[in-house]
C-alpha positions as CSV (number, residue, x, y, z in Angstrom):
1,M,-65.0,-67.5,34.0
2,N,-67.1,-67.3,31.0
3,V,-69.8,-70.6,30.7
4,S,-71.3,-70.6,27.0
5,A,-74.6,-70.2,26.6
6,D,-75.5,-73.1,24.7
7,F,-73.7,-74.9,28.0
8,L,-76.4,-73.4,30.4
9,K,-79.5,-74.1,28.4
10,Q,-78.2,-77.7,28.4
11,L,-78.1,-77.7,31.9
12,E,-81.6,-75.9,32.0
13,G,-83.1,-79.4,30.1
14,Y,-82.8,-78.1,26.4
15,G,-81.2,-80.8,24.2
16,L,-79.7,-80.7,20.4
17,T,-82.8,-81.0,18.1
18,T,-82.5,-81.7,14.1
19,A,-85.7,-81.3,11.8
20,E,-85.4,-82.8,8.5
21,I,-88.2,-80.4,6.4
22,L,-90.0,-81.6,3.4
23,Y,-91.2,-78.3,1.4
24,R,-92.9,-78.2,-2.0
25,M,-90.7,-76.4,-4.3
26,P,-92.6,-73.0,-4.8
27,D,-92.6,-72.1,-8.8
28,H,-92.9,-76.6,-9.0
29,P,-95.2,-77.6,-6.2
30,S,-94.7,-81.4,-7.1
31,L,-91.3,-81.3,-6.7
32,L,-90.3,-81.6,-2.5
33,Q,-87.0,-80.1,-1.6
34,T,-85.4,-80.8,1.9
35,Y,-84.0,-78.1,4.5
36,V,-82.5,-79.5,7.7
37,W,-82.9,-77.5,11.0
38,Q,-80.4,-77.5,14.1
39,H,-81.1,-75.1,17.0
40,Y,-81.4,-76.4,21.6
41,D,-84.8,-77.0,22.3
42,V,-87.0,-78.3,25.0
43,A,-88.9,-81.6,24.2
44,P,-91.7,-83.4,23.7
45,S,-93.3,-79.6,23.1
46,F,-90.3,-78.2,20.9
47,P,-91.5,-74.3,21.5
48,V,-88.2,-73.6,19.5
49,L,-89.0,-75.6,16.4
50,V,-92.9,-74.4,16.9
51,R,-91.8,-71.1,16.6
52,F,-89.9,-71.8,13.5
53,L,-92.0,-73.3,11.6
54,D,-95.0,-70.7,12.4
55,F,-92.3,-68.4,10.9
56,W,-92.0,-70.5,7.6
57,R,-95.7,-70.7,7.0
58,A,-96.5,-67.1,7.7
59,K,-93.3,-65.6,5.6
60,L,-92.1,-68.2,3.1
61,D,-93.5,-69.5,-0.1
62,G,-92.6,-73.3,-0.2
63,A,-95.9,-75.2,1.8
64,L,-94.6,-77.9,4.3
65,H,-95.4,-81.3,3.4
66,S,-93.6,-83.1,6.6
67,V,-91.3,-82.7,9.4
68,K,-89.2,-85.4,10.9
69,V,-87.4,-84.2,14.4
70,A,-85.1,-86.1,16.2
71,H,-84.0,-85.0,20.0
72,S,-80.9,-85.5,22.1
73,G,-80.7,-84.7,25.7
74,L,-76.7,-83.9,25.8
75,I,-76.3,-83.5,29.5
76,K,-78.0,-86.1,31.2
77,P,-78.5,-85.7,35.3
78,A,-76.6,-89.0,35.8
79,E,-73.9,-87.8,33.9
80,F,-73.1,-84.6,35.6
81,R,-72.2,-83.8,38.7
82,A,-70.8,-81.0,40.9
83,V,-67.4,-81.2,42.0
84,E,-67.0,-80.8,45.9
85,G,-63.0,-79.4,45.2
86,I,-60.2,-79.0,43.1
87,F,-57.1,-80.8,43.4
88,R,-53.9,-80.2,41.5
89,L,-51.2,-82.3,40.8
90,H,-47.6,-81.3,40.0
């Protein structure tokens, strides 16, 4: 049985993180552009998002203005429990 890598991450405490990134247009710094980023990450430290923002600052021309973050743990401990047996109905 193949288990999705995303599902395994959720079991390890990762949740879906969405970041709305406002950045300045390189050719027109007075204009702001929006970029929406979404990935599995761990709250509250958000190491995956921090790495992405570090990459942005180092490699991309648009200066960051602001970042809004939303996070949702898709699998919560009370919602997931191991099954002790399999019952088949014919």
